[in-house]
C-alpha positions in Angstrom: -1.4 1.8 -17.6 2.0 2.6 -16.2 1.2 6.1 -15.2 -2.1 4.9 -13.4 -0.1 2.2 -11.7 2.5 4.8 -10.5 -0.2 7.3 -9.5 -1.9 4.4 -7.3 1.4 3.2 -5.9 2.3 6.7 -4.9 -1.0 7.1 -2.8 -0.3 3.8 -1.1 3.3 4.7 -0.4 4.4 1.3 -2.2 6.2 3.4 -4.6 8.8 4.6 -2.0 9.6 1.1 -1.3 11.3 0.5 -4.5 15.0 1.1 -4.9 16.3 3.7 -7.0 17.2 1.2 -9.9 13.2 0.0 -10.2 12.0 3.5 -10.1 14.1 4.5 -13.0 13.2 1.6 -14.9 9.5 2.4 -14.8 10.2 6.4 -15.4 12.7 5.9 -18.5 10.3 3.6 -20.0 7.3 6.3 -19.6 9.5 9.3 -20.4 11.1 7.5 -23.5 9.2 6.3 -26.6 10.3 2.9 -25.8 9.0 -0.1 -27.8 9.1 -3.3 -25.8 11.3 -5.1 -28.1 14.1 -6.0 -25.5 12.6 -9.0 -23.6 15.0 -8.1 -20.7 13.8 -4.6 -20.5 9.7 -6.0 -20.5 10.9 -8.4 -17.7 12.4 -5.6 -15.9 9.3 -3.6 -16.2 6.7 -6.5 -15.3 9.0 -7.4 -12.5 8.8 -3.8 -10.9 5.1 -3.8 -11.4 4.5 -7.3 -9.7 6.5 -5.8 -6.7 4.2 -2.6 -6.7 1.1 -4.7 -6.8 2.3 -7.0 -3.9 3.2 -4.0 -1.9 -0.4 -2.6 -2.4 -1.9 -6.1 -1.4 0.0 -5.9 1.5 -1.0 -2.3 2.7 -4.9 -3.3 2.1 -4.5 -6.3 4.3 -2.8 -4.1 6.8 -6.1 -1.9 6.6 -8.4 -4.5 6.9 -6.6 -6.1 9.7 -6.2 -2.6 11.5 -10.2 -1.9 11.1 -11.3 -5.2 12.7 -8.8 -4.7 15.6 -9.9 -1.0 15.9 -13.3 -2.1 16.2 -12.6 -4.8 18.9 -10.7 -2.4 20.9 -13.3 0.2 20.4 -16.3 -2.0 21.6 -14.1 -3.2 24.7 -13.4 0.5 25.7 -17.0 1.5 25.1 -18.1 -1.5 27.7 -15.9 -0.2 30.2 -17.2 3.2 29.9 -15.4 5.3 27.5 -18.0 6.7 25.1 -15.5 8.5 23.0 -13.6 5.6 21.9 -16.6 5.0 19.3 -14.6 7.3 17.1 -11.6 4.7 17.2 -13.6 2.7 14.4 -13.2 5.6 11.8 -9.7 6.9 12.8 -7.9 6.3 9.7 -4.3 6.7 11.5 -5.3 4.6 14.6 -6.5 1.7 12.0 -3.2 2.1 9.8 -1.1 1.9 13.3 -2.9 -1.2 14.4 -2.5 -2.8 11.0 1.3 -2.4 11.3 1.8 -3.4 14.6 -0.4 -6.5 14.4 1.2 -7.9 11.3 0.6 -11.6 11.0 
């Protein structure tokens, strides 16, 4: 489960938002044969996983927001005569940019 979560968070970019200590806790818990007998260690791992989950959710919200804005901008530009603006609707970098710029 931890390996899958790390892979997902690296793809989303949220892994690199963690500080060194948080990444080290997760990496150590994977590399060592640790049984979670220590409640403090378990709390630390759960805390980091929650932070990764929340970062992933905000990333997805940004993409949804960006795609809506890209569609609106594209429709406006096409109505003004720019036929190449149709491609804006599927431009992933443009959508990610708009999602970051227009955060609510």
